[in-house]
N, C-alpha and C positions, 0 to 999 in steps of 0.2 A: 080587474086584475084576475089573472089565472095563475094558480099555483099547482105545480106537479108534486105529488107525494109518492113515496114508494108504497108498495102494496100493503105492508103491515100497518103503515099509518092511515091508509084508506080505510082498512078494515076497522081500525080503532075509531075512526071518525064515524063510520057507518053504524058501529055498535052504539056509540054514544047517542046518535040520533034515534036508533031503533029503541033504545031504553026509555026514551021519552024525556030525557033530561035536556035535550036541545031540540029546537024545532027545525034546524037545518045544519048542513055541514058548514056553512059560513058562520053560524053562531058558534059552533065548536071552535073553529079557527080563530075567531075574534076573542073568545074567552081564553084560548091558549096564549095568544098574543098579549093580552091583558096581564095574564100571569107572568109571562116572560118579562114584560116591562116592569112590573112591580118586583120581581126577583132582582132584576138588574139595579133597580133603584136602591133596594135594601143592600146589595153587595157594594154599591157605591158609597152608601151612607156608612157602611162598616169600615171601608177604606179611608174615608175622611176622618172618622173617630181614631183609627189605628194611627194615621199620620200625625194627627194632633197630639195623641198620647205620646208617641215616639218623640215628637218634637219637644214636647214639654219635659220628657225625661232627659233628653239631650241638654236642654237649657239648664236643668237642675244639676246635671253632672258637671257641666262647664262651670257652674257657680259653686261646685263642692258641697252641694246639698244632697245628701243620701239618706234614704229611709232606714229605719230600723225594723220595718216589717219584712216578713219573709216573702219569697216570690209567690207562694201560694196565696197569702193575704192580699198581695197587690193584684194578682190575676182574678181573685174572687171579686174584688171591688170593681174591677173593669168590667167583668161580666155582669154584675148587678146594675152598673150604670147603663150598660148597653141594653139590658133587659127593659129598663125603664122607658127607653125611647121608642 
């Protein structure tokens, strides 16, 4: 597979290889693609969690079950839950 990169990206790849962190430009590109894949997986998981939480909230609202907690308290608990995963 051949990939064309703009000059600034070529320079960056060459710098990464020259610094000794990678043995080849292919290794730099593979690492970048792994990071992109992992980032996309995290974003997907966040979307799944958000959909689940919104769905749960809508079900509770339809059943007339409302929380006495403040918005800040609810948001804080959601963030803590997401950080544990």
